[in-house]
C-alpha positions, 0 to 999 in steps of 0.5 A: 375952313370951307371958303379957303376949300372953295377958293383953292379948288376954283384956282386948280380948276383954272390952272387945270384948264389953262393947261389942258392940251386942246384938239390939234385942230384948233391951231398949231403951235409956232414952236411945233413947226419950228420942230417940224423944220427938216432942212432935207426937204426944203423946197421953192414953190412958186404960187398964188395966194388964194387967202390969208388966215389965222390959226389959234396957237394952242400951246405957248406962254399964253395959250390961246391969246395969239394967232399964227398967220397963214396962207392958203396958196394954189400951186401947179401941183395944187393947193397948200397952206404955208405957215407964215409965223405969229400975227404980232410979229407978221403984222410988223413986216412990210410986206402984206398978202393979199388974194391973187398976190403971186409969191415965190415960197421957200421952205420945209415941205411937210405933210401935217394933219394930212394936208400939205404945208410949207414952213415958210423960210422966207417969201419973195413978192415981186422984189421984196424978200421976207425972211422968216427963219434962218437955214436950220428953221428957227425963227428969226422972232425968236432971236435978237434979229428981225425980219428984214425985207430987202429990196 
């Protein structure tokens, strides 16, 4: 009886830890970015990539097991972060981002945790266009669609 009690208690602790919300500084959920999308604040910004980074996902089917890709970019108005999408999706695309790349980002401009961010709808680099979200902000990786790189 005691053994069953200990196993049950251990299972409850593991489940509680799995569903305990992490602080927002630990990362951001892709779904949260989609909900943040406001078609009234869509803008297009020409910028230079300062660095590419990852943000750990804090919510989703398997919390903490996936990463989102973001870019820190420099614009004429200062530095901001551009949220692209999950790494498993972005890594499969032809377009790669390196420091000093000149890109044009179309997306929803927001203030998130006191910082300027853009939730990217599409990114142009040279003659390539990477489509990440439709006009309403819904990610293309959640549909049967796939991102496309147009020439």
